[in-house]
N, C-alpha and C positions, 0 to 999 in steps of 0.2 A: 487419520491419514496422514503420513509423512509430505504428500503432494501438497496439501493444504496449507502445511505450516511453511512449506516452501515458497509458496506464492506471498505471503505476508511478510516473510523474511525478504524476499525480492523487492516487494513493495516499497518498505522501508529503506532497504539501499540505494534504489532507484530515485527514492524522495529526496534524500540526504546527498547523493551526488547530483541531483538536479538542482535543487534550492540551495545547498550548503549548510541545511541544518535538518536535523531530525523531526518528526512529526510529533507534536506535543512537546517541543523541548522548551517551552514556555512554562512549563510544570516541573519545577526543579526536583522536588521529593518524588522519588520512585514509589514510594505508596500511594500518594497523590495521584501521582502520573497512571497508575494500575487500575486505581479505584475512579478516576475521570474515565480512562478507555472503556470500563467494564459496565459503565452507566451511558453510554453513546448507543443511540438507537438507529443511528444512519452513518453512513461512510463520512469521515470527515472532509471538507472542502478540499481541492486540490487546486491550489492556483494556477493561473495560466501561466506557459512558458514558452509560447511558440511552436510546440512540437505537440500535434493532437496525437501522435502514436504513444509519444512516452507518456503523456498526460492520462490517457486511455489505458494502457498497462498499470499504471500507479493507481488510478481509480479501481481498476478490477481486483488487484491485489491486496487494497486496503479495504476490501470488502468488510464489515464488521460480524456479518453471518459467515461462518467458516465454509458452510455449504455453498455459499453464492462466488467464493473464490475458485479462480481457475485451477486446474490440475496441470501438473508440469506439461503433459501431453498437449493441452489447451495453450499452454504460454507459449510452444514454441512455433504454433501456429499464428500468434499473433502477428500483426503487420512490423510491430517493433521491432522483432525479429528477422525481418523479411526483407526489410529497407536500409 
């Protein structure tokens, strides 16, 4: 579903905008990065940033299981967009 992919892209974008680097940036080789990500069993830790809404939406968007990521309609209802 396109909206599930959209939430992952939004999560990566918000992560980079918030923290100044991409998730998994410490893994330089793209093949190794994809391999590492494919072996994850839980959502990567999201560092604290002082804004609970930003951290929560990033956490939701970067869920490992695509079915656990919010759809576009659900994202628009998130407090991040209404505050």
